[in-house]
PAZAPA-4460 file (N, C-alpha, C; in steps of 0.05 Angstrom, whole numbers, plus 32768, in hexadecimal, padded with zeros to 4 digits):
% residues 196
    n_x    n_y    n_z   ca_x   ca_y   ca_z    c_x    c_y    c_z   seq   type   mol
   820B   8540   8819   81FE   8532   8807   81E8   8541   87F9     1      M     A
   81D8   8556   8806   81C4   8565   87F7   81CC   8573   87E5     2      A     A
   81E2   857C   87E0   81F8   858E   87D0   81F7   8577   87B5     3      D     A
   81FC   855D   87B8   8207   8552   87A5   81F2   8548   878E     4      T     A
   81D4   8540   8799   81BF   853B   878D   81B7   8552   8777     5      V     A
   81B2   8573   877D   81AD   857E   8768   81C3   857F   8753     6      P     A
   81E1   8576   875A   81F6   8577   8749   81EE   8566   8733     7      A     A
   81E4   8552   873D   81E4   8537   872A   81CC   853B   871C     8      I     A
   81B1   8546   8725   81A2   8550   8718   81A5   855E   86FB     9      E     A
   81C0   8572   8700   81C4   858D   86ED   81D2   857D   86DF    10      E     A
   81E8   856A   86EA   81F4   8563   86D3   81E9   854F   86C1    11      A     A
   81D4   8546   86C9   81C3   852E   86B7   81BB   8542   86A5    12      T     A
   81A6   855C   86A3   8199   8571   8697   81AE   856F   8689    13      A     A
   81C4   8578   868B   81D1   8586   867A   81DD   8571   865E    14      R     A
   81DE   855D   8661   81E9   854A   8659   81D0   853C   8646    15      E     A
   81B8   8540   864C   81A4   853B   863A   819C   8552   862C    16      S     A
   81A1   8565   8635   819D   8585   8621   81B2   857A   860F    17      H     A
   81CD   8579   860E   81DF   8577   85FC   81DE   855F   85E4    18      E     A
   81CE   854C   85F1   81CF   8535   85DE   81B4   853E   85CA    19      Q     A
   81A7   8551   85D5   818D   8555   85C9   8199   856A   85AF    20      E     A
   81A8   8579   85B7   81AF   8593   85A1   81C5   858A   8593    21      A     A
   81D0   8570   859A   81EA   8561   858A   81D6   8551   8574    22      H     A
   81BD   8543   857A   81AC   853C   8563   819B   8551   8554    23      A     A
   8195   8567   8561   818D   8576   854D   819E   8586   8533    24      T     A
   81B2   8584   853C   81CF   858B   8526   81CF   8578   8511    25      A     A
   81CE   855C   851A   81D3   8548   850B   81B7   8544   84F6    26      E     A
   81A3   854B   8507   818C   8547   84EB   8190   855E   84D5    27      T     A
   8198   8579   84E3   819C   8592   84D2   81B0   8586   84BC    28      H     A
   81BF   857B   84C0   81DF   857F   84B3   81CB   8558   84A2    29      A     A
   81BF   854A   84A8   81B6   8531   8492   81A7   853F   8482    30      G     A
   8194   854E   8486   817B   855B   8474   8189   8569   845E    31      T     A
   8179   856B   8446   8182   8573   842B   8172   8591   8426    32      E     A
   8173   85A0   8424   815E   85BA   841C   8157   85B6   8400    33      H     A
   813F   85B5   83FD   8131   85B5   83DE   8127   85CF   83DC    34      H     A
   8124   85DC   83B8   811A   85ED   83B2   80F6   85EF   83AC    35      A     A
   80E6   8602   83B8   80CF   85F8   83B8   80C4   85FA   8395    36      T     A
   80B5   85E9   838B   80B1   85F0   836D   80A0   8605   836A    37      P     A
   80A2   8612   8352   8092   8625   8348   807F   8628   8329    38      M     A
   8070   862B   8322   8067   8628   830A   806D   8643   82FF    39      L     A
   8080   8638   82EC   8086   8652   82D1   8098   8665   82EA    40      L     A
   80A3   865E   82F8   80B1   8668   8310   80A3   8680   831D    41      G     A
   8087   8684   8315   807C   8694   8327   806C   868B   8341    42      V     A
   8062   8678   833A   804E   8670   8354   8052   8650   835C    43      A     A
   8052   8650   837F   8053   863E   8386   8039   8627   8382    44      P     A
   803D   860E   837A   8028   85F8   8375   8007   85FF   8388    45      P     A
   800E   8607   839D   7FEF   860B   83AC   7FE3   8621   839D    46      V     A
   7FEE   8634   8394   7FE0   864C   8382   7FD5   8647   836F    47      A     A
   7FDF   8631   8361   7FDE   8626   8347   7FC0   8619   834A    48      V     A
   7FBE   8607   8359   7FB0   85F5   8367   7F91   8604   836F    49      V     A
   7F9C   861F   837F   7F81   8629   8382   7F7D   863A   836E    50      S     A
   7F8A   8647   8362   7F7E   8655   8347   7F6A   864B   8332    51      A     A
   7F74   8627   832B   7F65   8617   831C   7F4C   8619   8328    52      A     A
   7F49   8612   834A   7F31   860C   834B   7F1E   8622   8347    53      M     A
   7F2E   8638   834D   7F17   8651   8350   7F0E   8653   832D    54      L     A
   7F1B   864C   8317   7F17   8654   8300   7F00   863A   82F7    55      V     A
   7F05   8620   8308   7EF0   8604   8304   7ED8   861B   8310    56      L     A
   7ED1   8620   8328   7EBA   8625   8338   7EB0   863E   8327    57      I     A
   7EC2   8655   831E   7EB7   866B   830B   7EA9   8667   82F5    58      A     A
   7EB5   864C   82E7   7EA9   863C   82CA   7E87   8637   82D5    59      I     A
   7E88   8620   82E6   7E6F   861B   82F9   7E59   8625   82F6    60      A     A
   7E66   8643   830A   7E53   8650   8311   7E45   8664   82F1    61      V     A
   7E5C   8664   82E1   7E56   8674   82C5   7E3E   8669   82B5    62      W     A
   7E45   8647   82B3   7E35   8635   82AE   7E1E   862C   82BA    63      K     A
   7E15   8635   82D1   7DFD   8630   82D8   7E00   8615   82EA    64      G     A
   7E10   860A   82F4   7E19   85F3   8302   7E08   85ED   831C    65      A     A
   7E08   8609   832B   7DF5   8610   8342   7DD9   8612   833C    66      H     A
   7DD4   8616   8326   7DAF   8613   831D   7DAD   85F2   831C    67      K     A
   7DC5   85E7   8314   7DB8   85CB   8309   7DBC   85B8   8328    68      M     A
   7DCD   85BE   832D   7DCE   85B4   834F   7DB6   85BE   835F    69      L     A
   7DAC   85D7   8363   7D94   85DA   836B   7D7D   85D0   8363    70      T     A
   7D7C   85D5   834D   7D67   85C6   8337   7D60   85A7   8344    71      G     A
   7D76   8597   8342   7D75   8585   834D   7D71   8577   8364    72      G     A
   7D72   858F   8375   7D70   8589   8393   7D5B   8591   839A    73      L     A
   7D48   85A2   8388   7D29   85AC   8387   7D18   8597   8383    74      D     A
   7D28   858A   8369   7D11   8570   8361   7D18   8556   8377    75      A     A
   7D2E   8550   8384   7D2E   8542   8395   7D1F   8542   83AE    76      K     A
   7D22   8566   83B4   7D0A   856A   83CB   7CF2   8567   83C0    77      I     A
   7CE3   8570   83A8   7CC7   8570   83A2   7CC4   8550   83A4    78      A     A
   7CDC   853E   8397   7CCD   8522   839A   7CCC   8514   83BA    79      E     A
   7CDA   851F   83C5   7CD9   8519   83E3   7CBF   851D   83EC    80      I     A
   7CB3   853A   83EA   7C9D   8543   83F6   7C8E   8534   83ED    81      K     A
   7C90   852E   83CE   7C76   851C   83C7   7C6E   8502   83D2    82      S     A
   7C86   84F4   83D4   7C8B   84DE   83E8   7C7B   84DD   8402    83      Q     A
   7C7E   84F1   8412   7C78   84F1   8428   7C62   84FC   8425    84      L     A
   7C57   8503   8412   7C39   850B   8413   7C2A   84F6   840A    85      S     A
   7C35   84E6   83F7   7C26   84C8   83F6   7C2F   84B7   840E    86      E     A
   7C45   84BA   841E   7C41   84AC   842A   7C30   84B6   8446    87      A     A
   7C2B   84C9   844A   7C10   84D6   845C   7BFA   84CA   8456    88      K     A
   7BED   84D0   843A   7BD6   84CD   842B   7BDA   84AD   8434    89      A     A
   7BEA   8496   842B   7BE4   847C   8436   7BE2   8478   8454    90      L     A
   7BF0   8484   8465   7BE9   847E   8484   7BD3   8488   848A    91      R     A
   7BC5   849C   8481   7BAC   84A7   8480   7B96   8493   847F    92      A     A
   7B9A   8487   8460   7B8E   846C   844D   7B92   8451   846C    93      E     A
   7BA8   844B   8470   7BAB   843A   8480   7B99   8438   8490    94      A     A
   7B9D   8453   84A7   7B90   845A   84C6   7B72   8455   84BA    95      E     A
   7B62   8463   84A5   7B44   8461   84A1   7B43   8442   84A0    96      A     A
   7B56   843C   848E   7B51   8413   8487   7B55   83FF   84A6    97      L     A
   7B61   8410   84BF   7B5F   83FE   84D2   7B50   8408   84EA    98      R     A
   7B40   8420   84DF   7B2E   8428   84F3   7B16   841A   84E4    99      K     A
   7B0F   8419   84CA   7AF7   8407   84C2   7AFB   83EC   84CE   100      E     A
   7B0D   83DD   84C1   7B0B   83C4   84D0   7B0D   83BF   84EE   101      Y     A
   7B16   83D3   84FE   7B0A   83CE   851E   7AF1   83D2   851D   102      A     A
   7AE5   83E5   850A   7AC8   83EF   850F   7AC0   83CF   8507   103      D     A
   7AC2   83C2   84F8   7AB6   83AA   84EF   7ABA   8396   84FA   104      K     A
   7AD4   8398   8509   7ADB   837C   851E   7AC2   8381   8537   105      I     A
   7AC2   83A0   853D   7AB5   83A1   855C   7A95   839E   854B   106      A     A
   7A8C   83A5   8538   7A6F   83A1   852F   7A6A   837B   852D   107      N     A
   7A85   8371   8521   7A82   835C   8520   7A7F   8344   8539   108      A     A
   7A8B   8351   8552   7A8C   8346   856D   7A6F   8352   8572   109      E     A
   7A5D   836B   856A   7A49   836E   8574   7A32   835D   856C   110      K     A
   7A36   835A   854D   7A26   8345   8540   7A26   8324   8550   111      D     A
   7A39   831E   8556   7A42   830C   855F   7A32   8309   8574   112      A     A
   7A35   831B   8587   7A30   8315   85A0   7A08   8319   8599   113      A     A
   79FE   8324   8592   79E7   8329   858D   79DA   8310   8581   114      S     A
   79E8   8305   856B   79DE   82EF   8561   79E2   82D0   8572   115      M     A
   79F1   82D7   858B   79F2   82C5   85A1   79DE   82C6   85AA   116      L     A
   79D9   82D9   85B3   79C4   82E4   85CE   79A7   82DB   85B4   117      Q     A
   79A3   82DD   85A0   798C   82D8   8597   7987   82BB   8595   118      H     A
   79A2   82AC   858D   799E   8293   8590   799A   8283   85A9   119      A     A
   79A5   8295   85BF   799F   8287   85DA   7981   828A   85DE   120      R     A
   7974   829E   85D8   795D   82A4   85D4   7945   8298   85C6   121      Q     A
   794E   828C   85AE   793D   827F   859F   793F   8262   85A9   122      E     A
   795D   825D   85B4   795B   823B   85C6   7947   823D   85E0   123      A     A
   7947   8253   85E7   7937   824F   8603   7919   8252   85F6   124      D     A
   7914   8261   85E7   78FA   825D   85DB   78EE   8242   85CA   125      A     A
   7901   822F   85C4   78FC   8216   85B3   78FE   8211   85CF   126      I     A
   790B   8203   85DD   7910   81F7   85FC   78F3   81FA   860A   127      V     A
   78E4   8214   860B   78D0   821B   861B   78BB   820C   860A   128      A     A
   78BB   8210   85EB   78A2   820B   85DC   78A2   81EC   85DB   129      K     A
   78B4   81DC   85D7   78BC   81BC   85E1   78B1   81B2   85F5   130      A     A
   78B3   81C5   860C   78AD   81BC   8629   788F   81BD   8621   131      E     A
   7886   81D6   8620   7868   81D3   861B   785C   81C6   8608   132      A     A
   7869   81C3   85F6   785B   81AA   85E5   785A   818F   85F1   133      D     A
   7874   8187   85FB   7871   8171   8601   785F   816A   8621   134      T     A
   785C   8186   862A   7848   817F   8644   7830   817B   8637   135      A     A
   7829   818C   8626   780E   818B   8613   780A   816C   860C   136      A     A
   7819   8164   85FB   7823   8146   85F2   781D   8134   8608   137      L     A
   7822   8138   8624   7824   8126   8632   7809   8129   863E   138      I     A
   77FE   813B   8646   77DD   8143   864C   77CE   8134   863B   139      A     A
   77D4   8139   861B   77C1   812D   860B   77C4   810C   8606   140      R     A
   77D7   8104   860D   77D7   80E6   860E   77CB   80DE   8626   141      R     A
   77D2   80F0   863F   77C9   80E4   8658   77A8   80E8   8653   142      E     A
   7799   80F8   8650   7780   80F9   863D   7772   80E3   8639   143      K     A
   7784   80DE   861F   777C   80C7   860D   777E   80AD   8618   144      M     A
   778F   80AD   862E   7796   8095   8635   7781   8091   864F   145      A     A
   777C   80AA   865E   775C   80A7   866C   7746   80A3   865E   146      E     A
   7741   80AB   8640   772C   80A9   863B   772A   8090   862A   147      D     A
   7743   807B   8626   773B   8065   8619   7738   8053   863D   148      R     A
   7741   8059   864C   773C   804A   8663   7723   804A   866B   149      I     A
   7715   8065   8669   7700   8067   8671   76E9   8058   865E   150      G     A
   76F0   805D   8642   76E2   8056   8634   76E5   8038   863A   151      A     A
   76FC   8028   863F   76FC   800B   863E   76F1   8005   865E   152      A     A
   76F2   8010   866F   76E5   800D   8684   76C1   800C   8686   153      E     A
   76BD   8021   8674   769A   8029   8672   7694   800C   8658   154      R     A
   76A3   8008   864F   76A3   7FED   863E   769D   7FD9   8646   155      S     A
   76B0   7FD3   865E   76B0   7FBA   8673   769C   7FB8   8683   156      A     A
   768E   7FD6   868C   7679   7FD5   869E   765C   7FD6   868E   157      V     A
   7662   7FD5   867A   7644   7FD6   8667   7647   7FB8   8658   158      S     A
   7658   7FAC   8656   7659   7F93   864E   7650   7F81   8665   159      E     A
   7661   7F88   8682   7658   7F7C   869C   763D   7F82   869D   160      L     A
   762E   7F91   869D   761E   7F92   86A4   7603   7F87   8690   161      R     A
   760E   7F88   8673   75FE   7F79   8664   75FE   7F5A   866D   162      N     A
   760E   7F4C   8674   7616   7F33   8678   760A   7F2B   8692   163      Q     A
   7607   7F43   86A7   75F8   7F3D   86BD   75E1   7F39   86BA   164      A     A
   75DA   7F54   86AA   75BC   7F55   869E   75B1   7F3E   869A   165      A     A
   75C5   7F2C   8682   75B6   7F19   8678   75BB   7EFC   8684   166      A     A
   75CF   7F02   869A   75CE   7EED   86AD   75BF   7EF2   86C3   167      A     A
   75AA   7F03   86C7   759F   7F0B   86D7   7581   7F09   86D3   168      A     A
   7580   7F0B   86B5   7560   7F08   86A0   755F   7EE3   86A1   169      A     A
   7577   7ED9   8699   7576   7EB8   869E   756F   7EAE   86B1   170      A     A
   7578   7EB8   86C8   757C   7EAF   86E4   755D   7EB2   86EB   171      A     A
   7551   7EC9   86E0   7534   7ED2   86EB   7523   7EBE   86D8   172      A     A
   7527   7EB9   86C3   7518   7EA6   86B5   7519   7E8C   86BB   173      K     A
   752F   7E89   86C2   7532   7E65   86D2   751D   7E67   86EC   174      G     A
   7524   7E81   8700   7519   7E7C   8712   74F8   7E7F   870D   175      L     A
   74EE   7E98   86FC   74D5   7E8E   86F9   74C6   7E7C   86F0   176      I     A
   74DB   7E70   86DC   74CD   7E5A   86C4   74CC   7E42   86E2   177      A     A
   74DB   7E4D   86F3   74DE   7E2B   8705   74C7   7E35   871A   178      S     A
   74C3   7E48   8725   74B7   7E4F   8740   7499   7E57   873C   179      N     A
   7491   7E60   8723   747B   7E6B   871B   7469   7E5C   8703   180      Y     A
   7458   7E55   8706   7442   7E40   86F2   742E   7E62   86EB   181      S     A
   7423   7E4F   86DB   740D   7E5C   86CD   73FC   7E61   86E4   182      A     A
   73F0   7E59   86F4   73E3   7E62   870F   73F1   7E75   871D   183      D     A
   740B   7E77   871B   7413   7E90   8731   741A   7EA5   871E   184      A     A
   7414   7EA1   8702   7417   7EB4   86FA   73F3   7EC7   86FB   185      D     A
   73E8   7EB9   86F9   73D0   7EC3   86F9   73C6   7ED4   870D   186      R     A
   73D3   7EC8   8722   73C6   7ED4   8742   73D4   7EF3   873F   187      R     A
   73F3   7EF4   8733   7404   7F07   872F   73F4   7F1E   8722   188      L     A
   73E3   7F15   8709   73DC   7F26   86F7   73C8   7F2F   8709   189      V     A
   73B4   7F1E   8717   73A0   7F29   872D   739E   7F39   873C   190      D     A
   73BA   7F35   8747   73BC   7F44   8761   73CB   7F61   874B   191      Q     A
   73D3   7F65   8738   73DE   7F7D   872F   73C2   7F8D   8726   192      S     A
   73AB   7F7C   871E   739A   7F91   8710   738D   7F95   872C   193      I     A
   738C   7F88   873F   737B   7F8E   8755   7387   7FAA   8762   194      G     A
   73A0   7FB1   875A   73B0   7FC5   876B   73A9   7FE0   875D   195      A     A
   73A5   7FD5   8745   7398   7FF3   8733   7380   7FF8   873C   196      L     A
***
């Protein structure tokens, strides 16, 4: 059995080799052989195209096409360089403007803080002045009220004294008139003169 496996494999390999050889023979037999075209019977088309390209390149070099190409490229390079330098200048200007506005914003914030501080100080000063003015006004009003009360008291006391003096004088007059007569007056005058 071990001898049969290699023999089967060998037979299979021979059959596939024969089929390939037969297919190759059929392929060669079915194709026709064509002659390659020649320009004027001298050169193949590849050589003609190559020669035409060399002639075209030689004419372009002779007429200065390479100078036009390099001149165009140089002009484009110069234009790009000028655009780059302009872009750099614009960027520098934009950076300067950004810095300027950042400084302005910082200064505005400082000014706003300063104004706020100044306003607070002024408000505190106004409140302190208002408190002082109010205290002074209250003190003046109290003084004026005390003065008015004192004046009213003095006026009332004076009026009461006047009324009391008038009442006392009237009462004394009445008592004197009722208790003293002309004889009592003479005795009193005599006593006074005698005491002197």
